[in-house]
TORGU-330931 format. One line per field, with one value per residue (C-alpha): residue number from 1; residue in three letters; x, y, z. Coordinates in steps of 0.25 Angstrom, whole numbers. Example, Ala and Ser with C-alpha at 12.3 -4.5 7.8 and 13.67 -1.06 7.14 Angstrom:
% TORGU-330931
num = 1;2
residu = ALA;SER
u = 49;55
v = -18;-4
w = 31;29
***
This chain:
% TORGU-330931
num = 1;2;3;4;5;6;7;8;9;10;11;12;13;14;15;16;17;18;19;20;21;22;23;24;25;26;27;28;29;30;31;32;33;34;35;36;37;38;39;40;41;42;43;44;45;46;47;48;49;50;51;52;53;54;55;56;57;58;59;60;61;62;63;64;65;66;67;68;69;70;71;72;73;74;75;76;77;78;79;80;81;82;83;84;85;86;87;88;89;90;91;92;93;94;95;96;97;98;99;100;101;102;103;104;105;106;107;108;109;110;111;112;113;114;115;116;117;118;119;120;121;122;123;124;125;126;127;128;129;130;131;132;133;134;135;136;137;138;139;140;141;142;143;144;145;146;147;148;149;150;151;152;153;154;155;156;157;158;159;160;161;162;163;164;165;166;167;168;169;170;171;172;173;174;175;176;177;178;179;180;181;182;183;184;185;186;187;188;189;190;191;192;193;194;195;196;197;198;199;200;201;202;203;204;205;206;207;208;209;210;211;212;213;214;215;216;217;218;219;220;221;222;223;224;225;226;227;228;229;230;231;232;233;234;235;236;237;238;239;240;241;242;243;244;245;246;247;248;249;250;251;252;253;254;255;256;257;258;259;260;261;262;263;264;265;266;267;268;269;270;271;272;273;274;275;276;277;278;279;280;281;282;283;284;285;286;287;288;289;290;291;292;293;294;295;296;297;298;299;300;301;302;303;304;305;306;307;308;309;310;311;312;313;314;315;316;317;318;319;320;321;322;323;324;325;326;327;328;329;330;331;332;333;334;335;336;337;338;339;340;341;342;343;344;345;346;347;348;349;350;351;352;353;354;355;356;357;358;359;360;361;362;363;364;365;366;367;368;369;370;371;372;373;374;375;376;377;378;379;380;381;382;383;384;385;386;387;388;389;390;391;392;393;394;395;396;397;398;399;400;401;402;403;404;405;406;407;408;409;410;411;412;413;414;415;416;417;418;419;420;421;422;423;424;425;426;427;428;429;430;431;432;433;434;435;436;437;438;439;440;441;442;443;444;445;446;447;448;449;450;451;452;453;454;455;456;457;458;459;460;461;462;463;464;465;466;467;468;469;470;471;472;473;474;475;476;477;478;479;480;481;482;483;484;485;486;487;488;489;490;491;492;493;494;495;496;497;498;499;500;501;502;503;504;505;506;507;508;509;510;511;512;513;514;515;516;517;518;519;520;521;522;523;524;525;526;527;528;529;530;531;532;533;534;535;536;537;538;539;540;541;542;543;544;545;546;547;548;549;550;551;552;553;554;555;556;557;558;559;560;561;562;563;564;565;566;567;568;569;570;571;572;573;574;575;576;577;578;579;580;581;582;583;584;585;586;587;588;589;590;591;592;593;594;595;596;597;598;599;600;601;602;603;604;605;606;607;608;609;610;611;612;613;614;615;616;617;618;619;620;621;622;623;624;625;626;627;628;629;630;631;632;633;634;635;636;637;638;639;640;641;642;643;644;645;646;647;648;649;650;651;652;653;654;655;656;657;658;659;660;661;662;663;664;665;666;667;668;669;670;671;672;673;674;675;676;677;678;679;680;681;682;683;684;685;686;687;688;689;690;691;692;693;694;695;696;697;698;699;700;701;702;703;704;705;706;707;708;709;710;711;712;713;714;715;716;717;718;719;720;721;722;723;724;725;726;727;728;729;730;731;732;733;734;735;736;737;738;739;740;741;742;743;744;745;746;747;748;749;750;751;752;753;754;755;756;757;758;759;760;761;762;763;764;765;766;767;768;769;770;771;772;773;774
residu = MET;ASN;GLU;ALA;ALA;VAL;LYS;TRP;ARG;LEU;CYS;PHE;ALA;ASN;LEU;ASN;ARG;GLY;GLU;PRO;GLY;ILE;VAL;GLY;LEU;LEU;GLU;PHE;SER;GLU;ALA;TRP;ALA;PHE;ALA;LYS;GLU;TYR;LEU;MET;PRO;ARG;ASP;LEU;SER;ASP;PRO;ARG;GLN;LYS;GLY;THR;PHE;ASP;LYS;ALA;LYS;VAL;MET;ALA;ALA;VAL;GLU;ILE;ILE;VAL;LYS;CYS;LYS;MET;VAL;GLN;TYR;LEU;MET;ASP;GLU;PHE;VAL;GLU;ASP;ILE;ARG;ARG;HIS;GLN;ASN;MET;ILE;THR;ASN;ASP;VAL;GLU;LYS;HIS;MET;ASP;GLN;TYR;GLU;SER;THR;SER;ASP;PRO;GLN;HIS;ILE;ALA;ARG;LEU;VAL;MET;ARG;LEU;MET;ARG;TRP;PHE;ASN;ALA;TRP;ALA;PRO;SER;PRO;GLU;TYR;VAL;THR;PRO;ILE;SER;PRO;SER;LEU;ALA;THR;GLU;PRO;ALA;HIS;SER;PHE;ILE;SER;ARG;LEU;GLY;ALA;THR;ILE;ILE;SER;THR;TYR;THR;LEU;LEU;PHE;GLN;THR;HIS;LEU;PHE;SER;VAL;LEU;PRO;PRO;SER;PHE;THR;ARG;GLY;PHE;ARG;ASP;LEU;ILE;HIS;LEU;THR;PHE;GLY;LEU;THR;HIS;ARG;SER;SER;ALA;PRO;GLU;TRP;LEU;ALA;GLU;ILE;ILE;ASP;ASN;SER;GLN;GLY;GLN;PRO;LEU;PRO;ARG;ILE;ASP;ILE;PRO;LEU;TRP;ALA;ALA;PHE;GLU;ASP;LEU;GLY;LEU;LEU;ASP;ARG;TYR;GLU;SER;LEU;VAL;SER;GLY;VAL;CYS;HIS;GLU;TYR;VAL;GLU;ALA;HIS;ILE;ILE;GLU;THR;CYS;THR;LYS;LYS;TRP;ASP;GLU;PRO;MET;LEU;TYR;LYS;THR;ARG;GLU;TRP;MET;ALA;ASP;LYS;ILE;VAL;PRO;TRP;MET;VAL;MET;PRO;TYR;ALA;ARG;GLY;ALA;ARG;THR;ALA;GLU;GLU;ALA;ARG;VAL;MET;LEU;GLN;GLY;VAL;GLY;SER;ARG;LEU;ASP;PHE;HIS;LEU;CYS;LYS;THR;ILE;ALA;ASP;LEU;ARG;THR;ARG;GLU;ILE;PHE;ASP;ILE;ILE;VAL;ASP;TYR;PRO;ASP;SER;GLN;GLY;ALA;LEU;GLN;ASP;LEU;LYS;GLU;CYS;LEU;GLN;ARG;VAL;ASP;GLN;ARG;SER;GLN;LEU;VAL;GLN;SER;LEU;ARG;LYS;ALA;ASN;LYS;ARG;ARG;LEU;LEU;HIS;PRO;GLY;ALA;ASP;THR;LYS;ASP;ILE;LEU;THR;GLN;TYR;VAL;SER;ILE;ILE;ARG;CYS;LEU;ARG;ILE;VAL;ASP;PRO;PRO;GLY;VAL;LEU;LEU;PHE;LYS;VAL;ALA;ASP;PRO;ILE;ARG;ARG;TYR;LEU;ARG;GLU;ARG;ASP;ASP;THR;ILE;ARG;CYS;ILE;VAL;ALA;SER;LEU;VAL;GLY;ASP;GLY;GLU;SER;GLY;ASP;SER;LEU;VAL;ASP;GLU;ASN;GLU;PRO;ILE;VAL;PRO;LEU;GLN;GLN;PRO;GLN;ALA;ASP;ASP;TYR;SER;ASP;ALA;ASN;TRP;GLU;PRO;GLU;PRO;ILE;ASP;ALA;GLY;PRO;ASP;PHE;ARG;THR;ASN;LYS;PRO;SER;ASP;VAL;ILE;SER;THR;LEU;VAL;SER;ILE;TYR;ASP;SER;LYS;GLU;LEU;PHE;VAL;LYS;GLU;LEU;GLN;VAL;LEU;LEU;ALA;GLN;ARG;LEU;LEU;ALA;ILE;THR;ASP;GLY;SER;PHE;GLU;ARG;GLU;LYS;ARG;ARG;ASN;ILE;GLU;ILE;LEU;LYS;ILE;ARG;PHE;GLY;GLU;ALA;ALA;LEU;GLN;VAL;CYS;GLU;VAL;MET;LEU;LYS;ASP;MET;THR;ASP;SER;LYS;ARG;THR;ASP;GLN;HIS;ILE;GLN;ALA;GLN;LYS;THR;SER;VAL;VAL;HIS;PRO;THR;ILE;VAL;SER;LYS;HIS;PHE;TRP;PRO;ALA;LEU;GLN;THR;SER;ASN;PHE;VAL;LEU;PRO;GLU;ARG;LEU;LYS;LYS;VAL;GLN;ASP;ASP;TYR;SER;LYS;GLU;PHE;THR;THR;PHE;LYS;PRO;ASP;LYS;ARG;LEU;ASN;TRP;LEU;PRO;GLN;LEU;GLY;THR;LEU;SER;LEU;GLU;ILE;GLU;LEU;ASP;ASP;ARG;THR;ILE;SER;ALA;ASP;VAL;SER;PRO;LEU;GLU;ALA;ALA;PHE;ILE;ASP;LEU;PHE;SER;ASP;LYS;ASP;ILE;TRP;THR;VAL;ASN;GLU;LEU;ILE;ASP;LYS;VAL;GLY;SER;VAL;ASP;LYS;MET;ALA;ALA;LEU;ARG;ALA;LEU;THR;THR;TRP;VAL;ASP;LEU;GLY;VAL;LEU;LYS;GLU;GLU;ASP;ASP;GLU;GLN;PHE;ARG;LEU;LEU;ASN;VAL;ALA;GLU;ASP;ALA;SER;SER;SER;SER;ARG;ILE;ALA;PRO;SER;ARG;SER;ALA;ALA;LEU;MET;GLU;GLU;VAL;PRO;ALA;VAL;VAL;THR;VAL;GLN;GLN;GLN;GLN;ALA;GLU;GLN;MET;LYS;VAL;PHE;TRP;LYS;PHE;ILE;GLU;GLY;MET;LEU;ARG;ASN;LEU;GLY;ALA;LEU;SER;LEU;ASP;ARG;ILE;GLN;THR;MET;LEU;LYS;PHE;ALA;PRO;GLY;TYR;ASP;ARG;ASN;ILE;ASP;GLN;LEU;SER;ALA;PHE;MET;GLU;ALA;ALA;ARG;ARG;GLU;GLY;LEU;VAL;THR;SER;LYS;ASP;GLY;MET;TRP;ARG;LEU;HIS;GLN;ARG
u = -240;-246;-233;-228;-240;-239;-224;-228;-239;-229;-218;-229;-234;-219;-216;-230;-228;-243;-247;-260;-258;-244;-240;-230;-224;-223;-216;-206;-203;-200;-192;-184;-181;-177;-167;-161;-159;-153;-143;-140;-125;-121;-110;-102;-98;-112;-118;-132;-133;-129;-141;-147;-158;-169;-165;-179;-183;-171;-175;-190;-186;-176;-188;-197;-186;-183;-198;-199;-187;-181;-167;-160;-165;-161;-147;-146;-150;-140;-129;-132;-132;-118;-113;-118;-111;-98;-91;-91;-82;-73;-71;-67;-57;-51;-49;-42;-34;-29;-24;-17;-10;-5;0;2;-4;-12;-21;-29;-31;-36;-46;-51;-53;-61;-69;-72;-77;-87;-92;-94;-102;-110;-115;-116;-131;-128;-135;-125;-136;-147;-152;-159;-173;-176;-168;-172;-167;-154;-151;-154;-142;-138;-137;-150;-158;-147;-146;-161;-155;-147;-132;-131;-132;-121;-111;-115;-113;-99;-95;-99;-92;-79;-80;-81;-70;-60;-63;-59;-47;-35;-22;-15;-26;-18;-5;-13;-20;-7;-1;-14;-12;3;-2;-11;1;3;-11;-16;-16;-22;-9;-1;-11;-9;-18;-25;-29;-34;-42;-48;-52;-58;-66;-72;-74;-76;-71;-57;-53;-45;-37;-36;-35;-48;-57;-47;-47;-62;-63;-54;-62;-76;-70;-64;-50;-45;-50;-45;-32;-29;-16;-12;-15;-7;4;5;6;17;25;24;29;40;45;46;54;63;65;67;73;83;97;92;97;102;88;76;66;54;48;50;43;31;30;30;20;11;12;11;5;-6;-14;-14;-19;-31;-38;-36;-38;-45;-55;-67;-60;-68;-57;-42;-43;-52;-42;-31;-38;-42;-27;-21;-21;-15;-6;0;2;9;18;22;25;33;41;43;48;58;62;64;73;81;83;88;98;102;116;119;112;121;133;129;127;126;121;110;103;91;88;91;80;70;73;71;58;53;57;49;37;41;46;58;69;72;73;83;92;92;95;106;112;112;118;129;132;133;140;147;150;160;175;176;171;182;180;180;169;161;163;159;146;143;145;135;125;126;123;112;104;105;97;87;86;91;88;99;91;94;108;110;104;112;125;127;132;142;147;149;156;165;169;175;184;198;199;186;192;203;194;185;197;203;190;193;207;208;206;196;203;203;189;184;171;166;167;157;164;150;148;152;164;159;165;162;148;145;131;123;111;97;94;79;79;81;69;72;74;67;65;72;66;57;66;78;84;88;102;99;102;97;109;111;117;132;143;148;162;155;147;159;167;155;157;167;165;177;183;197;199;196;206;217;215;214;228;234;228;233;247;247;243;253;264;260;262;275;273;271;256;251;244;233;230;228;219;211;209;214;205;193;196;197;183;178;187;190;204;208;207;216;227;236;234;238;251;253;251;260;271;270;272;283;290;289;296;306;310;311;321;330;330;335;346;350;343;338;330;322;309;303;290;292;280;278;278;267;257;257;250;260;268;272;286;297;311;317;330;332;344;356;355;341;344;355;346;336;348;352;338;337;350;344;331;338;346;333;325;335;325;318;323;318;312;312;301;309;297;289;291;294;307;309;320;326;331;342;343;351;341;331;329;316;310;301;295;296;295;308;306;306;318;325;323;327;340;344;343;355;364;359;349;341;335;324;313;319;333;327;320;332;339;329;325;311;301;288;290;277;282;295;288;279;292;298;286;287;301;295;284;294;303;315;314;309;305;312;309;300;303;317;318;329;333;330;341;336;321;314;301;288;284;297;296;292;282;278;270;255;252;259;255;242;249;260;251;247;255;258;254;264;255;250;235;225;222;237;239;227;232;246;239;230;243;247;233;234;244;233;223;232;235;221;217;229;227;211;207;196;190;178;181;174;183;196;191;189;202;209;204;214;226;233;228;217;206;199;184;179;177;191;195;186;193;206;203;197;210;218;208;211;226;224;228;214;201;187;175;162;167;179;193;205;219;222;229;241
v = 1434;1429;1427;1419;1411;1408;1403;1395;1388;1385;1380;1371;1366;1363;1356;1349;1345;1346;1336;1337;1343;1343;1329;1334;1343;1332;1323;1335;1336;1321;1322;1334;1327;1314;1321;1330;1317;1310;1322;1325;1323;1311;1309;1298;1294;1293;1279;1283;1293;1284;1277;1274;1281;1276;1280;1281;1290;1299;1300;1303;1314;1320;1320;1328;1338;1340;1342;1352;1360;1359;1353;1366;1367;1353;1356;1368;1359;1348;1358;1364;1350;1347;1360;1356;1343;1347;1347;1331;1332;1343;1333;1322;1331;1336;1322;1316;1328;1328;1314;1317;1330;1321;1310;1315;1302;1303;1292;1302;1311;1298;1295;1309;1309;1296;1301;1314;1306;1299;1312;1317;1304;1304;1318;1319;1318;1304;1290;1284;1281;1277;1263;1259;1253;1247;1242;1253;1263;1256;1256;1271;1280;1283;1298;1300;1304;1313;1320;1325;1334;1341;1341;1353;1347;1337;1348;1357;1346;1342;1357;1359;1346;1350;1364;1360;1349;1359;1369;1359;1352;1357;1361;1348;1341;1345;1339;1326;1326;1327;1315;1307;1310;1306;1293;1290;1288;1273;1269;1263;1249;1245;1238;1252;1259;1260;1252;1264;1269;1256;1255;1269;1265;1252;1258;1268;1259;1245;1239;1238;1249;1249;1260;1262;1277;1279;1282;1293;1300;1299;1305;1316;1320;1319;1328;1338;1336;1333;1346;1354;1347;1345;1353;1344;1331;1335;1340;1327;1320;1330;1327;1312;1314;1323;1314;1302;1311;1315;1301;1294;1305;1313;1311;1301;1306;1295;1291;1299;1299;1307;1295;1286;1296;1298;1282;1282;1293;1286;1273;1280;1294;1292;1281;1289;1302;1294;1296;1311;1315;1304;1297;1299;1292;1280;1276;1276;1286;1295;1295;1298;1310;1315;1313;1320;1334;1331;1320;1331;1340;1329;1326;1341;1340;1327;1334;1347;1338;1331;1344;1351;1339;1339;1354;1352;1341;1348;1351;1337;1331;1339;1334;1320;1321;1313;1303;1312;1313;1306;1318;1328;1321;1322;1336;1339;1333;1339;1353;1351;1350;1359;1373;1373;1376;1389;1382;1372;1383;1390;1377;1374;1388;1388;1374;1378;1391;1383;1371;1374;1389;1392;1392;1379;1372;1367;1373;1359;1355;1367;1364;1350;1354;1364;1354;1345;1356;1358;1344;1342;1355;1351;1339;1346;1358;1356;1371;1375;1386;1380;1378;1392;1397;1387;1389;1404;1405;1393;1399;1412;1406;1397;1410;1416;1403;1404;1389;1387;1387;1378;1368;1368;1366;1355;1347;1348;1343;1336;1322;1317;1323;1337;1338;1329;1328;1341;1335;1324;1314;1310;1325;1328;1337;1350;1364;1374;1380;1394;1400;1402;1412;1406;1402;1405;1399;1386;1377;1371;1384;1385;1397;1398;1392;1400;1401;1405;1418;1430;1425;1411;1406;1393;1385;1371;1362;1364;1354;1356;1362;1373;1376;1377;1386;1395;1399;1409;1419;1413;1400;1406;1405;1390;1389;1396;1387;1375;1379;1380;1367;1360;1366;1361;1347;1346;1351;1341;1329;1322;1309;1316;1311;1325;1320;1315;1329;1331;1319;1321;1336;1344;1338;1339;1354;1357;1353;1362;1374;1374;1372;1386;1386;1374;1378;1382;1368;1362;1369;1364;1350;1352;1358;1345;1336;1344;1345;1330;1328;1339;1332;1319;1325;1331;1319;1311;1321;1322;1315;1324;1323;1335;1333;1347;1351;1362;1371;1384;1396;1404;1393;1387;1394;1402;1392;1394;1401;1401;1406;1395;1389;1374;1367;1367;1352;1354;1367;1360;1349;1360;1367;1354;1352;1366;1365;1352;1359;1371;1361;1355;1368;1379;1390;1387;1388;1381;1390;1381;1382;1377;1376;1367;1352;1339;1333;1319;1318;1308;1313;1304;1306;1298;1287;1288;1293;1301;1302;1314;1321;1336;1350;1358;1367;1354;1348;1362;1362;1348;1350;1361;1351;1344;1356;1356;1349;1361;1373;1383;1387;1401;1395;1385;1396;1405;1394;1390;1405;1411;1401;1403;1399;1391;1383;1381;1375;1367;1361;1358;1351;1341;1336;1337;1327;1318;1318;1324;1338;1341;1355;1358;1372;1382;1382;1374;1360;1349;1338;1324;1316;1305;1303;1306;1300;1305;1310;1319;1324;1339;1344;1357;1366;1362;1377;1377;1363;1367;1378;1369;1358;1367;1365;1376;1373;1374;1383;1397;1396;1405;1413;1415;1420;1429;1435;1438;1444;1453;1458;1463;1469;1476;1486;1490;1491;1499;1509;1511;1514;1523;1531;1531;1530;1522;1512;1503;1488;1488;1500;1492;1480;1488;1494;1481;1475;1483;1476;1465;1451;1456;1446;1447;1449;1459;1449;1445;1460;1462;1451;1456;1470;1465;1457;1470;1478;1467;1470;1485;1489;1495;1500;1499;1508;1509;1499;1508;1503;1512;1510;1509;1522;1518
w = 644;631;625;637;637;622;624;636;628;617;627;634;620;616;629;630;615;613;623;631;644;649;644;635;646;655;644;642;656;658;645;650;663;657;647;658;666;654;651;666;668;677;687;682;696;701;696;700;689;678;671;657;650;641;627;622;634;631;617;620;630;620;610;619;623;608;604;616;610;624;620;622;636;639;634;643;655;651;650;663;669;663;669;683;683;677;691;689;677;684;696;687;680;692;698;686;684;698;696;683;689;701;692;678;673;660;664;673;660;653;664;665;650;650;663;656;644;653;659;644;640;653;652;636;631;625;626;636;646;636;636;623;625;611;599;591;600;602;587;587;586;600;599;591;603;608;595;597;608;597;595;603;616;613;609;620;630;624;624;639;643;636;641;656;654;648;659;670;664;671;663;667;658;646;651;655;641;634;642;639;624;625;631;619;609;608;614;601;608;621;625;624;634;649;658;664;650;645;658;656;641;645;656;646;634;639;626;619;609;597;603;618;616;608;621;625;611;611;625;620;609;616;627;617;622;608;603;615;616;601;601;613;606;594;602;610;596;591;604;602;588;593;604;594;584;595;599;586;577;586;580;570;558;549;544;540;552;546;539;551;560;551;551;566;566;557;566;579;578;567;574;587;579;575;588;591;576;568;578;569;557;552;542;540;529;537;548;539;534;548;552;540;546;560;553;544;556;564;552;552;567;564;553;562;574;565;559;572;577;565;566;580;575;562;566;570;558;549;557;555;540;532;542;545;531;537;546;535;526;538;540;525;525;538;533;521;530;541;539;549;539;547;560;554;549;562;570;561;561;576;577;567;575;588;584;571;569;580;582;589;576;566;552;546;555;551;536;538;545;535;524;531;533;518;515;525;522;507;511;520;510;496;491;502;510;523;520;515;529;537;530;530;544;542;529;536;548;539;531;544;547;541;538;531;517;522;527;515;506;515;513;498;497;511;515;525;537;531;527;516;523;517;503;500;491;485;481;467;465;458;455;465;463;463;467;455;452;451;437;435;421;427;426;439;447;460;469;482;494;502;514;506;511;501;500;497;483;477;472;467;478;477;483;497;492;484;496;505;495;494;508;502;491;483;480;479;494;493;481;489;501;492;487;501;506;493;495;510;506;495;503;514;504;506;498;485;484;480;467;477;479;465;463;476;476;465;454;464;467;452;451;462;461;446;438;440;455;456;447;459;465;452;452;466;462;450;460;468;456;451;465;466;452;455;468;461;451;462;470;458;456;471;482;493;506;502;494;492;487;476;474;465;474;466;465;479;491;500;509;523;524;534;536;545;541;539;545;536;533;528;520;513;508;503;496;489;484;479;471;464;461;455;446;442;440;438;436;450;464;477;488;501;511;523;533;524;522;530;534;538;549;558;571;577;592;603;605;593;579;576;562;559;547;551;546;542;554;563;556;557;572;575;567;576;588;581;586;600;609;615;607;611;601;598;595;585;578;578;571;560;557;557;563;570;584;584;572;579;591;582;575;589;594;583;589;603;599;592;605;599;606;620;625;638;642;635;620;622;616;618;609;615;610;620;620;633;639;634;648;649;635;635;625;619;628;627;625;612;607;600;592;589;583;571;559;549;535;524;515;520;522;514;526;529;514;515;528;522;510;519;525;512;509;523;517;507;518;527;516;512;527;529;516;515;530;535;524;524;522;508;504;509;501;488;489;492;480;472;480;472;476;486;485;499;502;511;522;522;522;534;542;538;543;556;558;556;565;576;574;576;562;558;565;560;563;556;545;542;543;547;551;566;571;579
***
């Protein structure tokens, strides 16, 4: 009781402040009631509870409460009053959110935000309802008397208000807030704002603003919405940038768009970012410092979006090269800032597999795209890591195609129709470059890039032809194919302009492949020159309608052979020419290839004369129609000798197309001495037309030569398997190296053994090969 009495006297003295009687206690009671009345939450919809307070009286009441050390108890009462009146805020939130959910109009979210801001200001312990009573009080800082209550009551009130607000906001508010943030883009001027927003702002401010969205952002910050939905605000900004990039940069490859997009962001996005991220800045430099972090993140997102877009478009960008160099420059700069190199590789490899590396694509188209990939990825990644990763599947696929070497060689010696697009005319002609080991003594040596694989080797950029030739382990295959292609082109020349081949191609190929590799080609060109000179001499001695091309058998690729017999009149002309040649060169004899060459004929019929340049087989067939008008295909073949039936049909098709012959029954042809109408003229059956269109080349291809050679080596393989039993592929390869002329690699041997297995000659089990037991 004594202790309680002592505490009571201390409390009474504290509340009475040493005044006589209970004067101090009465003053405290009056100050307490006045402060509670001042802090009491008010209903905005009830005009009777709105009023003003004497500022001096409020300050005096606060002074008394502070001196009595009752601030904490006043704050507890204030907090409890706030909690009892929170249902007013809840009702307003529900009303505005119901309107938004029924219309999805963001103006209801804006009205709700401004309404909540009025609640926040009305209930906050602030000088909103204070009327100054003297000039001296009017000039005093407005918050000085509130600060006597302590900063704790302000922070406690803010936390309490925001906690309740966030607890009653429905999930749909997030969507509405996102829509409202979207709307703030472009609201830097009042004229660009919708009328309802201008009405809300004017009602809340009562005076014009430099930017109409300032009150909104101020409300967002005071209500804690910016902190709570910070990721949503930045997400909306990112979406706005993404939408602009997709709209302006998609399929826009002819010029760089990164710089223009950054300029657009500086003009449109940065001014908008001042409100959510730099509202407190007082100078432009201070705002720049405050925006530096978020601006860097936004620029990163801009680069990432452009990199994603260009990665999705990369295949078409490469197809459009060189008109798409602008997009490649953008991609290069973006990849330096955004680590998406692996995504680029995966996207391009998938696109290549789906759109390029399939049987429906022509080999020349694959090579053209591969060359474009080389040139494009050199722009994006000069060290070549991306090219190494992307090119590997293409190179493996091209190695499996039989005509890859032929297409590459055709691009070297052909005209624009046959593949010059693979060779850049502005690219210097250099010898084929071989991969070189790293020279660590080089002062300019640099380590391999961090994302390079274990098989990657840094090489100096080589020309396109060297890259294409490196698909195969040896350039010998290209040299052989080059000889075949050059032989075909030389034999196809009828006007004697073969010197063009030397000027246009041979000298260039010497630089690329070396003098030794082109020696055989030089011999072929020399044969053409000597042949022309020999023919001129023989024609001077005895005029002949025959102008043969005389070649050296051992220096030319294998030529197509045939045993068919020329008509007597044609054979006599050949024999006469051979006699003159023997007279001119007694130590040499001519060995004619009757199936090669071209004859110029004039066919005289009853009502017309037809001129045509045809092959010897076609001439032999039409000559037989001089004896009788109707022949079957088998009868014609029997007359001319051993001829492939498909070649015979192809020869007859030429005369059908010229209107000289007509196919009456299946494989029976009649001479049309009198022309028929085109509608009544019969043609070769459509089922055979595709096969008949293909021309047989005069020179045996490299693949045909290899197939013939492998037939010889099959005898060695068959003997091994018969005498030694089952053998592995490596053992067969090792033993075949002792065979004369064997120069195949193990992959070619594997393909040959697979072909033999399909024909039933051998079987394979657990990697061991054995002869098939019949």
